[in-house]
N, C-alpha and C positions, 0 to 999 in steps of 0.2 A: 559876433554873427556866429549862428548855431550851425552847426554842421549837418550835414544831409545823413539821413540813413542808410547804412552801408549795403543795404538792402536793394531791392528792386523799384520799390512804391516812390522814389522821387520827392520824399515828403522828409521835414528834420528828424534826427534824432531823438528818440524819445527822452535823454538825459545824458547827463556827461558820463555817466558810465556805462548807458545802454548804447552802443553803437548800431543796432540794427533792433527792430521795433518789433514788435510781438507776434505780428504779418509776416515780414519777411524770415524770420525765425523761424516762425511755426512752418511756412510753406518750402524752405531750404531742404527738410527731409522728402517734402513729396517732389521736386524737381529734381533731386541731387542723390537721393537715398542717402545724405550725409547728416552724421552726427556733430554737434559743435565740435567735439575733442580731434575731429578728422580735418580740420583747418587747420591751417598753422599758423601763427603771431607772425607777427612782422618780422621779431628776432631770428625766429625757427625758417622763416623764407631768405632772411640774409645768409643763416648759416648753412642751409641746403644747397643757395645759389653760388657759395664761395666757393665747393665743389668742382663747380662747372665753369665757372666764369670764365677761366684763362683761355678755355677752349670755345666760347662762343662766337659764332660765325663759322666755325669749321663745321665738318661735316659729322652726322650723330656718332658715326666710329668713333671718331675723335673725341667726342663728350663723352662716351662711354668708356674710353679707357681711363679719363678722368675716374670716373664712378669706381674703377678697377685697383684704385689705389687708395680707398678708403680704412678696408681693414689686411692687417699684415699678420704674418705670424703666427704666435700664438693665439691671436685673437679669435683663429678661427677653430671649430670643431678638430680633434685630430684626425676625422676620418676626411675632412677637406683639404686639409695640406698635402705638399706633395712628397713622392717615396723617392727614394734614392736608388731603387733597385736599378741595374741597367737595361738599357731600352729595348734590348735585343730578346728579354723573359717576355717581351709583349707583341712579338714580331705576328704570332698565328692568330691572337686576338683581334690584331690589326689589320690583317688579313681579312678575317670574315668581317669586320665593319667596313673594310675598303670595298667589298662586292656588295654589302648592303647600300655604300652609297652611291654606287653606280646604277644599281635598280632602283633606287630613290628617285636620281637623277633623269633617269630613262621614262619611267612609269608614274612617277608621282606618289608612291608609297611604298613602304618596306614589305617585303616577303614575309610571312607566317613561319614559327621558329624560333628557335634557341639564339640566344648571342650573349656571350660571354663579356664578364666584366671584371676585372680585378676587385678585391676583398681584401687588403690587408695581407698580402702575398698569396691568397687563396683566390680561386676562381668563381663567382657566381653567375647563375645566368638570368638573363632578360629574356622573358617569355612573350611572344608577340602572337596572339589568337588568330585567328581566322577573320572575326568579327573586328579587330583592332585594339582590343581587351589587351593589357600590359601586367606581368608578373614579374617578380623577381623573386626566386628560389620559390615559388608556388605561393607566393604572397601576393593580390591583387593589389594594384596602386588606385591611388584614391583621385590624382589626378592625371592629366596626358602630360608625356614628355616630347622635345623638339627635335624627333629622331632624326629629322634631314641633317640638322645642324650637330648631333652627338656623331653621325655617321659620320660628319666631314671630320670630325676633331679625333675621334678613336680610331680612324684610319692610319693615324700617323703614331706610331710606338714610343717615339720621344714627347707627342702630347698626353699617350696615356699616363705618364707619370707626373702630368701636373696635380691627382689628386691620388690620394691611398687608395680609398675604398668607394667605388663609383657607387658600389651596392648601396651605400648611408646617403652619399650624395645623391643618387638617383632618385630613393625614396624621397630624402627632402625635396627635392627639387620637385616631383611630382604632386606633394601636398601644398605647394605654394603656387602652383601655376594652375589655371582655367583653359577649356578651350573658348576661342573666341574668332569669327571670320574675322579678315582683312577689313569688312567694311560693315560699321555699325552705325546706324544713322544717329546723327547730334541727339535726338530727340529720346531714344532708347538707352543711351549708356548710362544713364543715374538708376534706373530701372535694372539693367544689366549687373551693374556693379556689386548694388544691393543686394540682389538676389543670390550673387554668389560670395557675398561677404563671409566673412567667421566674427565671432564673437571673440572679446580680447582673454576670456576665459569662460567656460564652460557650463558652470555655474554659480549663483550670485552670493553662495555661502559656502565655507569650507568644510561646515556639517554635514553638508547634501554630500551624496557617496554615490547617489543615483544620477544617469544621464538626465538632463533638463528636456523636455520635449520640443523638436525644432532647432536645440542649440545647434550651433556649427563651432566645430572644434578648430582652434586655433592650429597651423601647422606644425609648432615646435610640439605643443602635447601629442598630434597623431603621431609624428615623426618617431619618437622617443615610445611610446606605445606599440607603435609598428615593428621596431627593429630590436627592442628587446622581449616581444612575446606576450605584452603583457594587457592588450586587449580582451575584454572579457572577464576580467578577476577581480576578487576582492570585495570587501568592506571595512568601515571603522567599526572596532570594537567599540561599544557604549555609545555610538551616534543613536538618534531616536529611530525607534524603527521604521516611523514616515520616511525616512531619508536612506535607507538600506535598499538595494536591489544587488542582488550576486549577479545576476544575470544582466545586466545592462548600466555597467558602472560610468560616472563620470571619468574621463581621462585626467581631469586635473585631481582627482582623489585617487586614482592609481598611480599616476606621475609622482606625487607627493609619497606616498610610501613607497615608493623604489628610488631613495636618494642616489644610490649606489647607481642606478642607471642613467641619471642626470651626469654623476661626475664622469661615467666612462665616456658620454658623448663631447664634453668636453665644450670649450670655446667661452666668450663673453657672454652670449646669449644665453647659455646653460647656467651660466653663476646667477646671472638676473634675474632669471627662471627660479634658478634654487632658494633665493634670498628671499624671494616673492612667496612661495610655497610655505618655507619653514615658517614667514611671520603668520601664515596662518589670521591674516587680518580679514574681517568680514565687510568692512570697510572696502578695503582696496579691492576684494574680489567682486562686490559689486560695481565700484566703477568699473571695474575690466569687463564685467558680465551686460554692461549699459551699453559698451562699445560694440558698434561694428564696423568692422576694418574692410576698407574696400581691397580688392588682390589689386595688384600692379603688374602680375607677369602673368603674359597669357601665350597659347601656342596658335597659332593661325593653322588655316586649311591646308598650309604647303607642312605641315611640321616644322617651322619657325618659331623659336623664341622671340616675342616681341615686348614691350613694356609700353604701359599705358601712359600716355604725358598729356598733357594740356595745350593745344596749341588753337589761336585763332579765336579764343573763348569755347571751346568743345574739346573733350576729350578726343583721341584717337590714337593710334598703333604705331612705333617706331619698331625697328628690327634689331634686334639686341646683335652684336658683333658674334662670330663664332671666337668663341674666346674664352678659356676656363677660370680664368683668373677674374672677367668680369659676373661669370656666372657664380664664381664663389662668393664674390660681394653683394650682389643682389639677394641670392638665396639668403645667406645667413642674415644680413639687414631684417626679410622679411619674419626669421626666426624668433626675434626680438622681442618682448613682453610689450605689450600696447601701453605708451607712456614714457618709455624709455628712450635714451638718445639714439641708441643703435637702430631703431626700426624706424626714424625720421630720414634716414637717407633715404630708402625708396618711396616710404609713404609721402614725403614732403617734394620728391624732385618730377613728380606727376603736376605739382603747383608752379613751379619755376622753371621748367624746360624753356620755353620760350622767353621768358623774362620774369624778374623777382616779381613784376606785381601784376602777372596777369591772372586773370579770373574766370573760373566758370560760367558763363552768361544762360538765362533760361530763356526759351525762345519768347517771339514778340507776343502772342497769346498768351503767356506764363506771365511777362511782364506788365501786361495791360490788367490781368486779373490780381495781381499783387496789389496795383495801385487803387484796383476797387477797392479791395479787402481792408488797406488802410484808413481810406475814406468813411468807409462804412465804421470801422472801427474810430476814426475820431468825431462822426457826426454823434455819437452814441454819448459824449462826453462823461460823466461819470459811472455811466452806465457800462462802460467798456474801457480798458486800460491799454494803451499804445507798449507800456514796459511788459517784457517779457515773464510771463508766470511761470515761474520753475520749481518745480518738484522731481527729486532724484537725479538731477543734472538734464532733465527733460525739460524744452522749453514749450509753454503753450499760450491760449489767450484766454484771460479773464472776464467774463461776460456778466452780469447783475440782471437776473431779469425781473418783470414787472411785479412777479409774485413775493419778491425779496430773495429769492432764491439764487447762490451764485452759480456758477458753470465755470467749467475749465476745460478747454477743447485742445487737444493735442493729437497731432499728426501720427495715424497709425495704419501705415497702408506700406506696401510697397509699390515704388512709383512705376507708373507705366503699368503696370498691374491691375491694382486695386487703388481706387483713390478714397481713404477713409478717415474721417475722424473719429479720435476717442474722446468722449465727451462723459466728465465727472460731475456729480452733483455736491454742494457743499452746503450748509444752513446759511450761511455768510461771507461775504468777498474775505472777512478776517480770518476765516477757517480753511480758505483755498491755499495761504502761504504758511499753516501749521505743518510740517513734516510729519511727524507722527498720527495727523489727523484722518480717518478713514473717510474718503466720500463715498457717494452711490454710484455705481458706473451704470449707465443707461445708454442703450445700444440704438444707435438711428444711422439707418441706411440712406443713400439719398436714392431718387427712383432710378432707374436703369438708365435714362437719359442723360442722368446727371455723370455719369462715367466719361461721357464724352465731352464734357467741359473741363478747360483748365482748372487745378484745383484750388487756386484763390477764388473763382468764381462758387464753385461748392464751398468751402469755408464762409464764405460770406453769407451764404445760405444757411450754415447753420449758426452763424454770430446771430442776424436777423430771427432766426426762429427761436433761439433762447432769450434772447433779448425781448420778446413779445410773448413769451410763453403763456401769458394767459389766454391769450388766441390761439398760437399755435400747436395749446396741447390736443386740441380736437381732431388736427393735422397728422399728432406724431402721438401713438399710440402708450410708448412708453415712456414720453411726456407727462402724459395724461396718469399714468398710473403712479407719478412719484407724486404729482401736486395730489391727488385723492387721499395718498398715504401721507401725506404732510395735514390733509382737510381732517381726516379720519383722527388723525393721532393729535392735533391739537382740539378737538372736541374732545374727546374719550379717555384721554392720559391725563395725568398729572405730573407734570413737570416741573412746576416754581420756576419758571422763567430762566431755567437755566437749558439755554440751547445745545449743548454738549449730549444732557440727557433725555432732550425731544430729539434730538437727532437719531439716538440709538432706537426711539421707540419707531422713526420712522422708517428707520431702513428696514426692522424686522414688519413693519406693517407692508412695504414696500416688494419686500421678499415673497409674502405671502399673498400679496395681490397677484405678485407676476406669476408664481406656480398657479396656482387657481386660474387664470384667464388663460394660461398655458394649455391646459388639460382643458379648456372651453374651446377654443378655438384647434385643438392637433388633429382636426379633422379637415381644417379649412387650408389652403393653399391660398399664403396671403401675399400680396403686391405690395409695392415699394412706390407711392406715389411720388410726385414731385413737390416741394415745398411754392407756394404761391409766393415769389419773392415781391411781387408789386404788389400786392395783397398788405403783407407785411411790412413792407416799405411806408404805407400810407397810414399805420395803425400809430397811435400818438406814443409818445416816448415819455409822458408826464408821469408813468408809475412811477413805485413805490421802490426805487433800487435801495434803500435803505427801509424797507418794509416790514413790519414783522410778521415771521415765516406763519402761513396759515390764514393769514387776513386777506380779505377781498379778492378769493381763488374760486369765484363761482360766475365767470362770466356768460354770456348769451350762449343757447344751442345753438351750434354751428347750422350754418344754412344746408335744409335740404336733410340735416340731421346726419348726416354723411361723418363716417370716423374712420380716418385712414389707419389701415392696417401696415403696422411696422414689427419688426422681428421682435420677440422679448427677450433682452439679454439678462440674465439675473447677475446679481454682483459677483465681481472678478473674473466675468466670462466677457472677451472682448468681442 
């Protein structure tokens, strides 16, 4: 008996090797903001669950105490380890933090001012400004700190001894945490976590020395750059000029060129980062860069530390006990590079906190939309495949238009913010699976009303429009430009039945036509119309899914001569 798709469509899995269909795999990102690499395997679930299995059924505090035993001794960075200094030397520090704790308990917030914190036998200052901005020794912190928890812990001089350098630890903690209210609606968590996620590494290639636009720096790289004063310095000698940027360097590049800084930080996480940076492997960089890592540690409106976990099918937060040992384990785990065993502690506890087989469930409208998408895919037979189309580890849906052109649809959106899909065209279905073959990106945005629909419904409209491209070209301007470029190339160039060469000519023609059309319409405010799903569904599916490019690409003029205006995206532009 065939197994069911592990998604939400309710249909069979597409093959023995593909547990989830192309539709569900693609929608997964729009529902939860998750990449496939962020979902644990069965073995990883069991491993993460083993940490807390013996405390299941007890309080969350007891479960967290189990977590506090994960890393021991020298596995921590030297700054995270305890100090042997006599507790009496911290009496003055504890008095100040004790007063702060009383203030927070009575008023709900800490007073602006300077608060001393130990740093390897010296004293640094945590500064709180009037607007709540945090600095350590005049260095602004990137994320929040659970000041209520910290003030309670540091008010006891014996507890101060649990960490050698609170300066380094708090900088690390601030880079691992985000701010979140205690209540976030279940439907908003995916977008919220994705919006606040960070890249596994901030560049896709070790040769790139400048910071990539929109990249979000990993907590470890940010921490090293901050404590060593490395931010804003350096380039790589001999790197191509396009990769050079003295004013805005990549943190990966900066830290890689400062190996002593990693050594000084120390610990297992630093050792693994050192090995990755020394290998200088482009494939490894690309894999990590394509990983969007969800945060797990949040500071609520009461200045308390919480961890995001899965309960009853939806993310929620549970308070982390006021315990430096637990804090060290959670922060240290977050500092490990993506793909390592160390990071799996905090990453996978999210999934198994309630049970080893807990699942993050979409809303009912989202589930219904995934079923519609899968039924649409299956109805197209050879025109669309339920087997995920993978390029650079990213899943998508492959659909062959009646024109013979193949299209790949990939989720390209922040869930809950914009629900968009990225469309790339290829000369044939076979070309979609060729990793080094470049397709042509065409920008298609749904009508404004579409943003209020479940993403499965939106994706279905894309699939139908692309399958019936000979008809929908008159409703989608960029698609019409592409097919115009195909027709022009077929009629005006010699390509010797070589599809690769033909596609190069098509690419050139499309770019030229798009640029010319853009200038013709640069004074017009374009509107984004709805795709008429009923009309497209009624269109015959007898087209040439394996037809010759350029053949039979001249259907009748659309009713009323209306041509929909869509934003024109040039190649390489999302």
